[in-house]
C-alpha positions as CSV (number, residue, x, y, z in Angstrom):
1,M,-0.2,-0.1,-0.1
2,E,1.2,3.7,-0.8
3,P,2.2,5.7,2.2
4,F,1.2,8.5,1.2
5,Y,-3.0,6.9,1.6
6,T,-2.0,5.6,5.0
7,A,-0.6,8.9,6.1
8,L,-3.6,10.8,4.9
9,F,-5.9,7.7,6.6
10,G,-4.0,8.3,9.9
11,A,-4.1,12.4,10.0
12,L,-7.8,12.6,8.9
13,A,-8.3,10.2,11.9
14,S,-6.0,12.6,14.6
15,V,-7.6,15.5,13.2
16,T,-11.1,14.1,14.0
17,L,-10.1,12.9,17.6
18,V,-8.8,16.2,18.5
19,I,-12.0,17.9,17.4
20,L,-14.0,15.0,19.9
21,L,-11.1,15.7,22.8
22,S,-12.0,19.5,22.7
23,Q,-15.6,18.7,22.4
24,R,-15.9,17.0,25.5
25,S,-13.5,19.5,27.1
26,D,-15.7,23.0,26.1
27,G,-18.9,21.0,26.1
28,S,-21.4,20.4,23.5
29,I,-24.2,22.9,22.7
30,V,-26.1,20.7,24.8
31,P,-25.9,20.7,28.3
32,K,-25.1,18.2,30.4
33,T,-28.2,18.3,33.0
34,G,-30.9,20.7,33.3
35,E,-34.7,19.9,32.7
36,K,-35.1,18.0,29.5
37,V,-31.6,16.9,29.0
38,S,-31.8,13.3,30.0
39,A,-35.2,12.6,27.7
40,F,-33.7,14.9,24.6
41,V,-30.3,12.1,25.2
42,A,-32.6,9.2,25.0
43,L,-34.7,10.7,21.8
44,R,-31.0,11.4,20.2
45,N,-29.3,8.2,20.6
46,N,-32.7,6.0,19.4
47,Y,-32.7,8.5,16.0
48,V,-29.0,8.3,15.8
49,L,-29.3,4.7,15.8
50,V,-31.9,4.0,13.4
51,Y,-30.9,6.5,11.5
52,A,-26.8,4.7,11.6
53,M,-29.3,1.3,10.6
54,M,-31.0,2.7,7.3
55,M,-27.6,4.2,6.0
56,A,-26.0,1.6,7.0
57,G,-27.9,-0.8,4.4
58,D,-27.4,1.7,1.9
59,W,-23.8,2.0,2.5
60,L,-23.1,-1.4,2.3
61,Q,-25.0,-2.1,-1.8
62,G,-22.3,1.7,-2.8
63,P,-19.4,0.1,-3.7
64,Y,-21.1,-3.5,-5.4
65,V,-24.0,-1.7,-8.0
66,Y,-21.7,-1.2,-10.8
67,A,-19.6,-4.1,-10.1
68,L,-22.9,-6.5,-10.1
69,Y,-24.2,-5.2,-12.6
70,E,-20.8,-5.8,-14.4
71,Y,-20.9,-9.2,-13.2
72,Y,-23.8,-10.2,-14.8
73,G,-22.5,-9.1,-18.0
74,Y,-24.1,-5.7,-19.0
75,S,-22.2,-3.1,-20.6
76,Q,-21.2,0.4,-19.9
77,K,-24.4,1.9,-21.1
78,D,-26.4,-0.9,-20.2
79,I,-25.4,0.0,-16.5
80,G,-25.7,3.9,-17.3
81,R,-29.4,3.8,-18.7
82,L,-30.2,1.4,-14.9
83,F,-28.9,4.1,-12.6
84,I,-30.9,6.9,-14.3
85,A,-33.2,5.5,-14.0
86,G,-32.9,5.7,-10.7
87,F,-32.6,9.1,-10.4
88,G,-35.1,9.9,-12.7
89,S,-37.8,7.1,-10.6
90,S,-36.5,9.5,-7.7
91,M,-37.0,12.4,-9.5
92,I,-40.8,11.3,-10.1
93,F,-42.3,9.3,-7.8
94,G,-39.7,9.1,-5.2
95,T,-41.2,13.3,-4.8
96,V,-44.8,11.6,-4.8
97,V,-44.2,9.1,-2.3
98,G,-41.4,10.9,0.0
99,A,-44.0,13.8,0.3
100,L,-47.3,11.7,1.4
101,A,-45.4,11.1,4.5
102,D,-46.4,14.4,5.3
103,K,-50.1,13.5,5.4
104,H,-49.9,10.2,6.0
105,G,-46.9,10.1,8.7
106,R,-43.3,10.0,8.5
107,K,-42.9,6.9,10.7
108,K,-44.9,4.8,8.0
109,A,-42.5,7.2,5.1
110,A,-39.7,5.5,7.6
111,L,-40.9,1.8,7.6
112,L,-42.1,1.8,3.5
113,Y,-38.2,3.0,2.9
114,V,-36.9,-0.1,4.6
115,I,-39.6,-2.5,2.6
116,T,-39.1,-0.5,-1.0
117,Y,-35.1,-1.1,-0.2
118,S,-35.5,-4.2,1.0
119,L,-37.6,-5.3,-2.1
120,S,-34.9,-3.4,-4.4
121,C,-31.9,-5.5,-2.5
122,A,-33.9,-8.3,-3.0
123,T,-34.1,-8.0,-6.7
124,K,-29.8,-7.8,-7.4
125,H,-30.0,-11.5,-6.6
126,S,-31.9,-11.8,-10.6
127,S,-30.0,-10.9,-13.9
128,N,-33.0,-10.4,-15.8
129,Y,-32.8,-6.8,-16.9
130,N,-35.9,-5.7,-16.4
131,M,-35.9,-7.1,-12.7
132,L,-32.4,-5.0,-11.9
133,L,-35.2,-1.7,-13.7
134,V,-37.5,-2.6,-11.3
135,G,-34.8,-2.8,-8.9
136,R,-33.6,0.9,-9.4
137,L,-37.2,2.3,-9.4
138,L,-37.7,1.1,-5.8
139,G,-34.4,2.6,-5.5
140,G,-35.0,5.7,-6.2
141,I,-38.3,5.9,-4.5
142,A,-36.4,4.6,-1.2
143,T,-33.7,7.5,-1.4
144,S,-35.9,10.1,-1.7
145,L,-37.8,8.6,1.8
146,L,-34.1,8.7,3.0
147,F,-33.4,12.1,3.2
148,S,-37.0,13.5,3.7
149,A,-38.8,10.5,6.2
150,F,-36.1,10.6,9.0
151,E,-35.4,14.4,9.4
152,S,-39.0,15.1,9.1
153,W,-39.7,12.8,12.0
154,I,-37.3,13.9,14.2
155,V,-37.6,17.6,13.7
156,A,-41.6,16.9,14.5
157,E,-40.0,14.4,17.3
158,H,-37.9,17.4,18.9
159,F,-40.2,20.4,19.0
160,A,-43.5,18.2,20.4
161,K,-41.4,17.7,23.4
162,G,-40.4,21.0,23.9
163,F,-36.4,20.6,23.8
164,D,-34.6,23.6,22.6
165,G,-34.6,24.2,18.8
166,K,-30.3,24.6,19.3
167,W,-30.4,21.4,20.2
168,L,-31.2,19.9,16.8
169,G,-27.9,20.7,15.3
170,D,-26.2,18.5,17.8
171,T,-28.9,15.5,17.4
172,F,-27.8,16.3,12.8
173,S,-24.1,16.1,13.9
174,K,-23.9,12.9,15.3
175,A,-26.1,10.7,13.6
176,V,-23.8,12.6,9.9
177,F,-21.0,11.3,11.9
178,V,-21.9,7.7,12.7
179,G,-24.3,7.8,10.0
180,N,-22.5,9.0,7.1
181,G,-18.5,8.6,8.0
182,L,-18.1,5.6,10.5
183,V,-20.9,3.5,9.0
184,A,-20.0,4.3,5.3
185,I,-16.4,2.9,6.4
186,L,-17.6,-0.5,8.4
187,A,-20.2,-0.8,5.7
188,G,-17.3,-1.3,3.0
189,L,-14.9,-3.5,5.1
190,F,-17.7,-5.7,5.4
191,A,-19.2,-5.7,2.2
192,N,-15.4,-6.2,1.1
193,Y,-15.5,-9.1,3.0
194,L,-17.8,-10.7,2.4
195,V,-17.0,-10.6,-1.3
196,E,-13.6,-10.9,-1.5
197,G,-13.0,-12.6,2.4
198,L,-15.7,-15.7,1.6
199,S,-15.6,-15.4,-2.0
200,L,-19.6,-14.8,-2.2
201,G,-20.1,-12.7,-5.0
202,P,-21.1,-9.1,-5.6
203,V,-24.9,-10.0,-4.1
204,A,-24.2,-10.8,-0.6
205,P,-23.2,-7.3,0.4
206,F,-27.1,-6.5,-0.7
207,T,-28.3,-9.6,1.1
208,L,-26.9,-8.3,4.4
209,A,-28.4,-4.8,3.1
210,A,-31.8,-5.9,3.2
211,A,-31.2,-7.9,6.8
212,V,-29.5,-4.8,8.6
213,L,-33.0,-3.0,6.9
214,L,-35.3,-5.2,8.2
215,L,-33.6,-4.9,11.8
216,G,-33.6,-1.2,11.7
217,G,-37.5,-1.1,11.0
218,T,-38.0,-3.9,13.7
219,V,-36.2,-0.9,16.0
220,I,-38.6,1.8,14.1
221,L,-42.2,0.2,14.5
222,V,-41.0,-0.8,18.4
223,T,-39.5,2.4,19.6
224,W,-41.2,5.3,17.2
225,G,-44.4,7.3,17.8
226,E,-46.1,8.8,15.0
227,N,-46.0,12.5,13.7
228,Y,-47.7,14.4,10.5
229,G,-47.3,17.3,8.8
230,D,-50.7,18.3,7.5
231,S,-52.9,15.5,9.0
232,K,-56.4,17.5,9.3
233,N,-56.1,19.3,6.3
234,N,-58.1,17.0,3.8
235,S,-56.7,18.5,0.4
236,S,-55.4,16.9,-2.4
237,L,-51.7,15.7,-3.1
238,G,-52.2,18.4,-6.2
239,T,-53.1,21.2,-3.4
240,Q,-50.2,20.1,-0.9
241,F,-47.3,20.5,-3.4
242,K,-49.7,23.6,-4.6
243,L,-49.0,25.3,-0.8
244,A,-45.2,23.4,-0.8
245,W,-45.1,25.8,-3.9
246,K,-46.3,28.7,-2.9
247,A,-44.4,28.4,0.5
248,I,-41.0,28.4,-1.7
249,T,-42.2,31.5,-3.6
250,S,-43.5,33.0,-1.1
251,D,-40.4,33.0,1.2
252,S,-37.4,34.0,0.0
253,R,-35.3,32.0,2.8
254,V,-36.9,28.6,2.1
255,A,-36.2,29.4,-2.1
256,L,-33.1,30.2,-1.0
257,L,-32.0,26.7,0.7
258,G,-34.1,25.2,-1.9
259,A,-31.6,26.0,-4.1
260,M,-28.2,25.7,-2.2
261,Q,-29.1,21.8,-1.6
262,S,-29.9,21.2,-5.0
263,L,-26.4,23.1,-6.5
264,F,-24.9,21.3,-3.4
265,E,-26.0,17.8,-4.4
266,A,-25.5,18.3,-7.7
267,S,-22.3,19.0,-6.9
268,M,-21.6,16.1,-4.8
269,Y,-23.0,13.7,-7.1
270,S,-20.9,14.4,-9.8
271,F,-17.9,14.2,-8.1
272,V,-19.0,10.6,-7.3
273,F,-18.3,10.1,-11.1
274,L,-15.5,12.2,-11.5
275,W,-13.0,11.2,-8.8
276,T,-12.1,8.1,-10.0
277,P,-10.7,9.1,-14.0
278,A,-9.4,12.2,-11.9
279,L,-7.1,10.3,-10.1
280,S,-7.0,7.2,-12.6
281,P,-6.9,9.2,-15.9
282,S,-5.7,6.6,-18.1
283,G,-7.0,4.1,-16.2
284,E,-4.0,3.3,-13.8
285,K,-5.3,0.7,-10.8
286,I,-5.8,2.8,-7.9
287,P,-7.3,1.5,-4.6
288,H,-10.8,2.3,-4.5
289,G,-10.9,1.2,-0.8
290,M,-7.9,3.0,0.6
291,I,-9.6,6.2,-0.9
292,F,-13.3,6.0,-0.2
293,S,-11.9,5.6,3.6
294,C,-10.3,8.5,3.7
295,F,-13.0,10.5,2.1
296,M,-15.3,8.8,4.7
297,S,-12.8,10.3,7.5
298,A,-12.5,13.7,5.7
299,S,-17.1,14.0,6.2
300,M,-16.1,12.6,9.6
301,V,-13.8,15.5,10.5
302,G,-16.8,18.3,9.1
303,S,-19.1,16.6,11.0
304,A,-17.5,16.7,14.0
305,L,-16.3,20.0,13.4
306,S,-20.1,20.9,12.5
307,G,-20.8,20.6,16.0
308,V,-18.3,23.2,17.3
309,L,-19.1,26.1,14.9
310,M,-22.8,25.2,15.5
311,K,-21.8,26.1,19.3
312,R,-20.4,29.1,18.5
313,S,-22.6,30.3,15.7
314,K,-25.1,29.6,13.7
315,P,-25.0,28.2,9.9
316,E,-26.9,30.9,8.0
317,E,-23.8,32.7,9.6
318,F,-20.6,30.2,8.8
319,M,-22.2,28.4,5.9
320,K,-20.7,30.8,3.8
321,Y,-17.5,30.5,4.0
322,V,-18.2,26.3,3.7
323,F,-19.6,27.0,0.4
324,G,-16.6,29.1,-0.2
325,V,-13.5,26.5,1.1
326,G,-15.9,23.9,-1.2
327,A,-15.6,25.3,-4.5
328,L,-11.8,26.4,-3.6
329,S,-11.7,22.8,-3.4
330,L,-13.1,21.7,-6.7
331,S,-11.7,24.6,-8.3
332,V,-7.4,22.3,-7.9
333,P,-9.0,19.3,-10.4
334,C,-10.3,21.7,-12.4
335,F,-6.4,23.1,-12.9
336,F,-5.0,20.2,-13.0
337,Q,-7.9,19.0,-15.6
338,L,-7.0,21.4,-17.9
339,N,-3.4,21.1,-18.1
340,A,-4.1,17.7,-19.1
341,G,-3.1,17.4,-22.5
342,D,0.6,18.7,-21.9
343,R,1.3,16.2,-20.2
344,T,3.4,13.2,-21.3
345,T,3.2,11.0,-18.3
346,P,0.1,9.2,-16.2
347,G,-0.9,12.6,-14.3
348,A,-2.2,11.1,-10.8
349,W,-1.2,8.1,-10.8
350,V,2.1,6.7,-11.3
351,E,3.3,3.6,-13.5
352,A,6.0,3.1,-11.2
353,G,3.0,2.6,-8.4
354,G,3.1,5.8,-6.6
355,I,0.9,8.8,-6.3
356,S,2.4,11.8,-8.3
357,L,2.6,15.1,-6.0
358,E,-0.4,16.0,-8.7
359,G,-2.3,12.8,-7.8
360,Q,-1.8,14.6,-3.9
361,A,-2.4,17.7,-4.5
362,Q,-5.8,16.8,-5.9
363,L,-7.0,13.9,-3.5
364,M,-6.5,16.5,-0.5
365,A,-8.4,18.6,-2.6
366,F,-11.3,16.2,-2.7
367,C,-10.7,15.6,1.0
368,V,-10.8,18.7,2.2
369,F,-14.3,18.7,-0.1
370,E,-15.7,15.5,1.5
371,A,-15.1,17.9,5.1
372,V,-17.8,20.4,3.3
373,V,-19.7,17.9,3.2
374,G,-19.7,16.9,6.7
375,V,-20.2,19.9,7.2
376,F,-23.2,20.4,4.8
377,W,-25.6,18.4,6.1
378,P,-26.1,19.2,9.5
379,S,-26.3,22.6,9.0
380,M,-28.5,22.7,6.1
381,M,-30.9,20.1,8.3
382,T,-30.6,22.7,11.1
383,M,-31.3,25.5,8.9
384,R,-34.3,23.8,7.3
385,A,-35.4,22.5,10.7
386,A,-35.8,25.9,11.1
387,F,-37.2,28.0,8.1
388,V,-39.0,25.4,5.9
389,P,-43.2,24.6,7.2
390,E,-43.3,21.8,9.6
391,D,-46.9,21.3,8.0
392,L,-44.9,20.8,4.3
393,R,-41.7,20.0,5.3
394,S,-41.1,16.5,3.6
395,T,-43.0,17.7,0.7
396,I,-40.7,20.3,0.6
397,I,-37.3,18.6,1.0
398,N,-38.5,16.3,-2.0
399,C,-39.2,19.1,-4.4
400,F,-36.4,20.6,-3.5
401,R,-34.6,17.3,-4.9
402,I,-36.1,17.3,-8.6
403,P,-33.3,20.0,-10.0
404,L,-31.0,17.6,-8.3
405,N,-32.3,14.4,-9.7
406,L,-32.7,16.2,-13.4
407,F,-29.3,17.4,-13.0
408,T,-27.7,14.4,-12.3
409,C,-29.9,12.0,-15.3
410,I,-28.2,14.6,-17.8
411,V,-24.9,14.3,-16.4
412,L,-25.1,10.9,-16.3
413,F,-26.6,10.6,-20.4
414,N,-24.8,13.2,-21.3
415,V,-21.0,12.5,-19.0
416,H,-18.9,11.0,-22.2
417,L,-19.4,14.2,-24.3
418,F,-17.4,16.6,-21.7
419,P,-13.8,17.1,-20.1
420,L,-13.3,16.4,-16.5
421,A,-12.1,20.1,-16.3
422,A,-15.2,21.6,-17.4
423,M,-16.8,18.9,-15.0
424,F,-15.1,20.0,-11.9
425,G,-15.6,23.8,-13.1
426,L,-19.3,23.7,-12.9
427,C,-19.2,22.3,-9.2
428,S,-17.0,25.1,-8.3
429,V,-19.1,27.9,-9.9
430,F,-22.5,26.1,-8.0
431,L,-20.4,26.1,-4.8
432,A,-19.9,29.6,-5.4
433,I,-23.5,30.7,-5.8
434,A,-24.6,28.3,-3.2
435,A,-21.9,30.7,-1.2
436,L,-23.6,33.3,-2.9
437,C,-27.6,32.3,-2.1
438,Q,-26.0,32.0,1.8
439,M,-24.9,35.4,2.3
440,H,-28.2,36.3,1.0
441,L,-29.5,34.4,3.3
442,Q,-27.6,35.3,6.2
443,K,-29.5,39.2,5.6
444,I,-32.7,38.0,5.8
445,A,-33.3,35.1,8.2
446,H,-34.6,36.1,11.2
447,S,-36.4,39.0,9.7
448,T,-40.0,37.9,9.8
449,P,-41.2,34.1,11.3
450,P,-41.0,31.3,9.7
451,L,-44.0,30.4,6.7
452,D,-47.5,29.7,8.5
453,L,-49.2,26.9,6.8
454,K,-52.5,28.5,7.6
455,N,-51.6,31.7,5.9
456,L,-51.0,30.1,2.9
457,V,-54.3,28.2,2.8
458,D,-56.1,31.8,3.2
459,G,-53.7,33.2,1.3
460,T,-52.4,35.8,3.5
461,E,-49.6,34.8,3.9
462,P,-47.0,37.8,3.0
463,L,-44.2,37.3,0.4
464,L,-41.3,37.1,2.6
465,G,-37.7,38.4,1.9
466,A,-38.8,39.9,-1.2
467,E,-38.0,44.0,0.2
468,D,-34.8,42.7,0.3
469,S,-33.8,40.9,-2.4
C-alpha cells in the first residue's frame, strides 16, 4: 500500500479525534444537566441508532452496485441506463411518495423506506435486466424517503417534546458523524469481506443490507411514535404540492435553502462520478477502498467540526465560508485537468506504482471537499428545521430534490461529452453560487417568523424576503 494513503488516513483520523476531545472539554451544544436533557439524549441516541442502520443498508450496497451489473455481463451503456432510471424514479415517483409522509405519517414513510429498499436489494439476486430495472425504480423511491422522512420525523418529535431548537444541531451532527462517516467505513469493510474474504460474490452485500434494513425497521416499529405534517387538512396531493410551491415562492429563505441544497448536491453527486477518472486518467489501478476510507474520514472531520461551529455560531452565518472552501477545493482538480493535455506521463498515478505530487494535491483537495460535505448535512438540516414549514416539510424537501435528480440524469446521459476540467469547473461555480445564496440568506434569516400553513391556505401570507432581494 502506498504510504501516502496510510498517512492521509491517519492524519484525518487524528484530526477527528482532536475535535472530539475538544468538544468533550469545551462542552457541546447540549448542557450536561438540566430539565429535559436526559429525555433529549434518549431521543437523540434512538434516532442516531436508527439513522445509522438505515445508512448502513445504503452504504453496504454502494461499492458493489456497478460491479454487480458488470458481473451480470451488462455494458457500460446498459448500466448507465439503470442508474438514470434510479435518479429518474427518485425525481418523479419518489417526490410523490415522499410528500405523502406529511399527510399519512413520517413513521409509516420510514417503514416504507425499509420495505422498498429491501425489495430493491432482493431484485439484485436476478440477472434479468427488467428485474434490475424494477430494483432501480424502487431504490429511487427509497432514496427520496431516506432524505426526507427521517429528518421530518425527528424535527417534529424534537419540537413536540419541547426541546431547545439549538439542540437539533447536536442530533444531526452525531447522526451524520456515525451514519455518513463511521458506518460508511465499516460497511465498506464488511462488504469487501463478504465478496473477497468469503468469496460470496457481489450480491452478498445486498443480502446483508436487506437484513440490516429489516432490523432497523423493527426498531422503528417498536420505539417510534407517529407524527404528521398536515394531518388535519384533507386537501389533495395536488393541493399539497401547490402549497409547497407557494411556500417556496412566498419565502425567500425557503427558496434559498432549496437552491443551495440543489446546487450542493448536484456538485456532490457529480463528484462521485468524477473522482475516479481524475485520479486514474489512463485507467491506472488505484486503491479504491483506501481512498474511500480517506473520504469518509474527511467527512467525519466535517461532521465533528459542525458541532463545534454550531456551538459558536449559527449555520446561516458560517455556511457561506464552507461553500467557499468547497468551491476552492474543486477548482484544484479543474486546474490540473486543464493542463492534462500537456502531459506525456500519467497524471495522478505514476506507472511505477506511487502517487505523483499532482495526484496527492487532487486527493487532498477531494478530502477537503468531503469535509465540507460533512459540515453541510447537519448544518443544512438545522437550517431547514428553522425555516421550512413543519406541515409541508417532507413535501418541500422532496421538491428541492427535483432539480438535483434532473441534473444528475443529464450528467449521467452526457458525461462522455464533457471534459473533466469542465465538469469540475461547473461544480466549483455551483458551490460559489451557493455561497452567494447563503450570504443573502444570512441578511434575511430572522427578518420575520417562519411561514404558517394556515396563512398559506388562506392566501394571507406575505412575500418574505422580497424587500431584501
